C-alpha positions in Angstrom: 0.1 42.4 0.7 -0.1 44.8 3.5 -2.7 47.0 2.2 -4.8 43.9 0.9 -4.9 42.3 4.2 -5.6 45.3 6.1 -8.8 46.1 3.9 -9.7 42.5 4.1 -9.6 43.3 7.9 -11.7 46.5 7.5 -14.4 44.7 5.2 -14.8 41.8 7.5 -15.5 44.5 10.2 -17.9 46.1 8.4 -19.9 42.8 7.4 -20.3 42.4 11.3 -21.7 46.2 11.6 -23.6 45.7 8.8 -25.4 42.5 10.1 -25.7 44.1 13.6 -27.2 47.2 12.2 -29.6 44.7 10.0 -30.2 47.3 7.3 -31.1 46.2 3.5 -30.4 47.3 0.2 -31.7 44.2 -2.3 -35.3 43.2 -1.2 -35.8 40.2 -3.5 -37.5 38.3 -0.7 -39.9 40.8 0.2 -41.2 41.6 -3.2 -42.0 37.9 -3.3 -44.0 38.1 0.1 -45.7 41.2 -1.3 -46.7 39.4 -4.5 -48.7 36.5 -2.6 -51.0 39.0 -1.1 -51.3 40.6 -4.2 -49.4 44.1 -3.7 -46.8 43.7 -6.0 -47.2 41.9 -9.1 -44.0 42.3 -11.1 -43.5 43.1 -14.8 -44.5 40.0 -16.7 -41.3 37.7 -16.4 -39.5 39.6 -13.2 -39.8 42.2 -10.6 -37.5 44.3 -12.2 -36.0 45.5 -8.9 -33.1 47.1 -10.1 -34.9 50.0 -12.2 -36.6 53.2 -11.1 -40.2 53.0 -10.7 -42.7 55.0 -12.5 -45.2 57.6 -11.8 -47.6 54.9 -13.2 -46.7 52.2 -11.3 -46.5 54.4 -8.0 -50.4 55.0 -8.9 -51.0 51.3 -9.1 -49.7 50.6 -5.7 -51.1 53.4 -4.0 -54.7 52.2 -4.9 -53.7 49.0 -3.8 -52.5 50.1 -0.2 -55.8 51.8 -0.3 -57.6 48.7 -0.8 -59.5 49.9 -3.6 -57.8 47.9 -6.6 -61.0 45.9 -7.6 -63.4 48.8 -7.3 -61.0 51.1 -9.3 -61.2 48.8 -12.1 -64.8 48.4 -11.8 -66.1 51.7 -11.8 -63.8 53.1 -14.5 -65.4 50.1 -16.7 -69.0 51.1 -15.7 -68.1 54.9 -16.7 -68.5 56.0 -12.9 -64.9 57.4 -12.8 -62.5 59.1 -15.3 -59.8 61.6 -15.5 -58.7 64.5 -17.7 -55.2 62.8 -18.2 -55.1 62.2 -22.2 -52.1 60.4 -21.5 -53.1 57.5 -19.1 -54.4 54.9 -21.2 -54.8 51.0 -20.7 -53.5 49.5 -17.8 -52.9 52.4 -15.5 -55.9 54.5 -16.2 -58.6 52.9 -13.7 -56.0 53.4 -11.2 -55.0 57.3 -11.9 -58.8 58.0 -12.5 -59.7 56.3 -8.8 -56.7 58.5 -7.5 -58.3 61.8 -9.4 -61.5 61.3 -8.2 -60.7 60.9 -4.6 -58.6 64.2 -4.9 -55.3 62.1 -4.4 -53.5 63.4 -7.4 -53.7 66.7 -9.7 -51.2 65.0 -12.4 -48.2 67.0 -14.2 -50.6 69.3 -15.5 -54.0 69.9 -16.4 -54.4 67.2 -19.1 -51.1 65.0 -18.4 -50.1 62.7 -15.9 -46.8 61.7 -17.2 -47.2 58.0 -15.9 -43.9 56.9 -17.7 -41.6 59.5 -15.5 -39.8 58.5 -12.8 -41.0 58.1 -9.1 -38.4 59.4 -6.6 -38.6 58.3 -2.8 -40.2 61.7 -1.8 -43.0 61.1 -4.3 -43.3 57.5 -3.1 -43.5 58.3 0.2 -46.0 61.0 -0.2 -48.0 58.1 -1.6 -47.5 55.8 1.1 -48.1 58.4 3.9 -51.7 59.5 2.3 -52.5 55.6 2.6 -51.8 55.6 5.7 -54.1 58.6 6.4 -51.7 61.3 6.9 -52.6 64.8 4.7 -51.4 68.0 4.0 -52.1 69.4 7.8 -49.6 66.5 8.9 -46.6 67.1 7.0 -45.5 69.4 4.0 -44.6 67.4 0.7 -40.9 69.0 0.8 -40.3 67.0 4.3 -42.1 63.9 3.3 -38.9 61.9 3.8 -38.3 63.0 7.3 -41.8 62.7 8.4 -41.9 59.3 6.7 -38.8 58.4 8.5 -40.4 59.5 11.9 -42.9 56.8 11.0 -40.5 53.9 10.8 -41.1 53.4 7.1 -38.1 55.3 5.5 -34.6 55.4 6.5 -32.1 57.6 4.5 -29.2 55.1 5.7 -30.8 52.3 3.4 -32.1 54.3 0.5 -29.2 55.8 -0.6 -28.7 56.8 -4.5 -31.0 56.2 -7.1 -34.5 55.1 -5.8 -35.3 51.8 -7.3 -38.4 49.2 -7.5 -36.4 47.4 -4.9 -37.1 50.3 -2.6 -40.5 50.2 -3.4 -41.2 47.0 -2.3 -39.2 47.7 1.1 -41.1 50.9 1.6 -44.4 49.4 1.0 -43.7 46.1 3.3 -42.6 49.0 5.9 -46.0 50.8 5.4 -48.0 47.7 5.9 -46.9 47.0 9.1 -47.3 50.5 10.5 -50.5 52.1 12.3 -52.9 53.9 10.3 -53.2 57.7 11.5 -56.3 57.1 13.5 -54.4 54.0 15.7 -57.1 51.7 14.8 -54.8 49.2 13.2 -52.0 48.9 11.1 -52.1 48.9 7.5 -52.6 45.3 6.7 -54.7 44.3 9.2 -56.8 46.8 7.8 -56.7 45.5 4.7 -57.4 42.1 5.2 -60.2 43.2 7.5 -62.0 45.3 4.7 -61.7 42.0 2.2 -59.2 44.1 -0.1 -56.6 41.3 0.9 -57.2 37.5 1.3 -56.9 36.7 5.2 -55.6 33.1 4.1 -52.9 34.5 1.5 -51.8 37.0 4.3 -51.5 34.7 7.0 -47.6 34.0 7.2 -47.0 38.0 6.6 -49.5 38.9 9.7 -47.6 36.1 11.9 -44.5 37.9 11.3 -45.6 41.5 11.2 -47.3 40.9 14.6 -44.6 38.8 16.1 -42.3 41.6 15.3 -44.6 44.3 16.3 -44.9 42.6 19.6 -41.0 42.4 20.1 -40.6 46.3 19.4 -43.6 46.9 21.8 -42.0 44.7 24.7 -39.0 46.8 24.3 -40.8 50.3 23.9 -39.6 51.6 27.3 -35.8 50.2 27.1 -33.2 53.1 27.3 -31.4 51.8 24.0 -29.1 55.1 23.6 -26.9 53.9 26.3 -25.6 50.3 26.9 -23.2 48.4 28.9 -22.4 44.9 27.4 -20.0 41.9 27.8 -19.1 40.5 24.2 -17.7 37.1 22.9 -16.9 37.2 19.3 -15.4 33.8 17.7 -14.0 34.0 14.1 -12.9 31.3 11.8 -11.7 32.3 8.5 -10.5 30.0 5.5 -9.5 31.0 2.0 -6.8 31.9 -0.4 -4.2 34.6 -1.2 -2.6 34.2 -4.5 -3.3 30.7 -4.4 -2.1 30.1 -1.1 -4.1 28.7 1.5 -4.8 30.5 4.6 -6.5 29.7 7.8 -7.2 32.1 10.8 -9.4 31.8 14.2 -9.6 33.8 16.7 -11.9 34.3 20.1 -12.2 37.9 21.2 -14.1 38.9 24.6 -14.5 41.8 26.9 -16.9 44.6 27.8 -18.0 47.4 25.7 -19.9 50.6 27.4 -21.6 53.4 24.8 -23.1 56.6 26.2 -25.3 58.9 24.0 -26.2 62.2 25.1 -27.7 64.2 22.1 -24.9 64.4 19.7 -22.3 63.3 22.1 -21.2 59.8 22.0 -18.6 58.3 24.2 -17.7 54.8 24.3 -15.0 52.5 25.8 -13.9 48.9 25.2 -11.7 46.7 26.6 -11.2 43.3 24.5 -8.8 40.2 24.8 -8.3 38.3 21.5 -6.3 35.1 21.5 -5.0 33.6 18.0 -2.6 30.8 17.5 -1.6 31.0 21.1 -1.0 34.8 20.8 -2.9 36.8 23.5 -3.6 40.8 22.7 -5.5 43.3 24.9 -7.1 46.4 23.3 -8.6 49.3 25.1 -10.2 51.5 22.8 -12.0 54.6 24.0 -14.3 57.2 22.1 -14.2 60.7 23.5 -14.8 64.1 22.0 -14.3 63.1 18.5 -10.7 61.4 19.1 -10.3 57.5 19.4 -7.7 56.5 21.6 -6.0 52.6 21.4 -4.1 50.9 24.0 -2.8 47.5 22.5 -0.7 45.3 24.3 0.8 42.1 22.7 4.0 40.0 23.0 5.3 42.3 26.0 5.1 45.4 24.4 2.4 48.3 24.6 1.4 50.9 21.8 -0.5 54.1 22.6 -2.3 56.0 19.9 -5.1 58.2 19.1 -6.6 59.4 16.1 -9.6 61.9 14.9 -13.2 60.5 13.6 -14.8 63.4 13.0 -16.4 62.1 9.8 -17.4 58.9 11.4 -18.8 60.3 14.2 -21.2 62.5 12.6 -22.4 59.4 10.7 -23.4 57.7 13.6 -24.7 60.8 15.4 -27.1 61.4 12.0 -28.2 57.6 12.4 -28.8 58.0 15.9 -32.7 58.4 17.0 -33.9 58.5 13.7 -37.0 57.4 14.9 -38.8 56.4 18.0 -38.6 52.8 19.0 -42.1 52.2 19.3 -42.7 53.6 15.9 -40.2 51.6 14.1 -40.5 49.0 11.5 -37.2 49.9 9.6 -35.7 46.5 10.1 -38.5 44.4 8.9 -38.6 44.2 5.3 -35.2 42.1 5.4 -36.3 39.5 7.9 -37.3 36.5 6.4 -38.7 35.1 9.6 -39.2 35.9 13.2 -40.5 33.2 15.8 -40.8 34.0 19.5 -40.5 31.5 22.8 -40.2 31.6 26.6 -37.0 30.9 28.4 -36.4 31.3 32.2 -39.3 34.1 32.1 -38.1 36.1 29.3 -39.1 35.8 25.8 -36.7 34.9 22.8 -37.2 36.3 19.6 -35.5 34.4 17.0 -35.0 36.4 13.5 -33.5 35.1 10.2 -32.1 38.1 8.3 -31.5 38.2 4.5 -28.0 37.8 4.1 -28.6 38.5 0.2 -30.0 42.0 1.4 -27.3 42.7 3.8 -24.8 42.2 1.3 -26.3 44.3 -1.1 -26.2 47.3 1.3 -22.4 46.2 2.2 -21.3 46.3 -1.6 -23.3 49.5 -1.9 -21.6 51.1 0.7 -17.9 49.5 -0.3 -18.7 51.5 -3.9 -19.8 55.0 -2.2 -16.7 55.0 0.1 -14.5 54.5 -2.9 -12.9 51.3 -1.8 -14.0 49.4 -5.2 -12.4 52.1 -7.5 -9.2 50.9 -6.0 -9.6 47.3 -6.1 -12.0 44.7 -7.2 -13.9 43.7 -4.1 -17.3 42.2 -3.3 -19.0 40.4 -0.6 -21.6 37.7 -0.1 -23.4 36.9 3.3 -25.3 34.0 4.4 -28.7 34.3 6.1 -27.9 36.0 9.5 -29.3 34.1 12.7 -30.1 36.7 15.6 -31.6 35.7 18.6 -32.8 38.4 21.2 -33.8 37.7 25.1 -36.2 40.2 26.8 -37.1 40.4 30.0 -40.7 40.7 31.6 -39.6 44.4 32.4 -39.1 45.0 28.7 -35.5 45.2 28.9 -33.4 43.2 26.3 -31.0 41.0 28.2 -28.9 39.1 25.6 -28.3 39.2 21.9 -26.7 36.3 20.0 -25.8 36.3 16.2 -24.2 33.8 13.9 -23.9 34.0 10.1 -20.8 33.7 7.4 -19.2 36.2 5.2 -17.3 35.5 2.0 -15.0 38.6 0.9 -13.4 38.4 -2.5 -10.6 41.4 -3.6 -8.1 42.0 -6.2 -5.4 44.7 -6.4 -2.0 45.6 -6.9 -1.1 41.9 -8.1 -2.7 40.4 -5.0 -6.1 38.7 -5.3 -8.1 36.2 -2.8 -11.2 35.0 -1.4 -12.1 34.5 2.4 -14.7 32.8 3.7 -15.6 34.0 7.4 -17.9 32.5 10.2 -18.7 34.6 12.7 -20.5 33.6 16.3 -21.3 36.7 18.6 -22.9 36.6 21.7 -23.6 40.0 24.1 -24.9 39.8 27.5 -26.6 43.6 28.1 -25.5 44.4 31.6 -27.5 47.9 31.7 -29.0 50.3 29.8 -29.8 54.0 30.1 -28.6 56.5 32.4 -26.9 54.0 34.6 -24.2 53.5 32.2 -21.2 54.9 33.3 -17.5 55.4 31.6 -14.1 56.0 33.3 -11.5 57.1 30.9 -8.0 56.6 31.6 -5.3 59.2 31.2 -4.4 59.2 27.7 -1.5 61.9 28.0 1.1 61.0 25.9 -0.7 59.0 23.3 0.7 59.2 19.7 -1.5 61.0 17.4 -2.0 59.0 14.2 -2.8 60.0 10.4 -5.0 57.0 9.2 -5.1 58.0 5.7 -1.4 56.9 6.1 -2.3 53.8 7.6 -4.4 52.8 5.1 -2.2 53.9 2.1 
């Protein structure tokens, strides 16, 4: 029972982190949006998002990203273009012929294109970068993923494991919202301007992209690597464990500071949690790869410390992956975004696809090996997030509400919990003005975290 409840708590914390990070794994709604503008047409009865894309499918997508689908079909039918690839017939032939005529593909050999072969992330990102106007002088094929990441259209934290058509939809959507190399416009606007995509059909996507781009542009000058914020989190849980009803609610509030300087990450938080009449005060500090924690409850204080090298390395890898002004890496999972004004600030309201976030959560659980020890899954409702940005381009407040349902079974214990989260953050300072004062941690007891979770 103890292990079950501790793991449940860890999973709920993961839900908070994933919702805050706003990353995605299952892009059903994204594929539907792309379908409306003729960019992603599926495979008959479905989008087949759970399988790997083929080189032939990637060729089709690339021609569409160039806005040349109609021209490719017409020119091929008229005999104006052709290719030497004998294995490209019927559906893919016009697309591959157009790419060959433009010098955008050389095939897998002099006479074959192998349209049925799997297209991986590097190949597809290379295709997308070509559509944005980048060529061999801008990046090498071996570095295609890194270059795509710098442009905000690819995130290694999202596209882990096998590259699927699901990921193709997301990368394509990101590309449509990204500036062309020459800076003249972003890709979707360029395709609409040329007539390759119908303006009316693209109106909803255009409004969404432009509102998102406006939000990112308004915060482009903010130093977000370091932050001082006051937080309040309300959690209500209801469910059953081994058939026994359980209910739990808590209100946690306090201050969080994070300072990032290159690869060095430091943080400090002081939190007070109240639940069922019991108040617990927790101080947590991260410094030099160690977490120091002081917990006071019922008149007793425990001071402990433990190493977090692996977790810290992951955070460091994620930090600064792309310039904020270039990032559109969250857009593919946003269902809607609107803007309004309040007290001199612009308030952006985003509705984030909960199914997408849950997909990543469950993937992370599997990769962490948790699902090998117990049956566990997470469902997330859509996440509503509001961000207030001052006239100076600084985020001043972030609020988030969502629900998560976690189901688990292990060691003869099974249960399901529905958790409602309501989180509010007031940002006090950003950038170099954020300072952390660490307490004297002499005498803190070292804890082996593997023994705690075991």
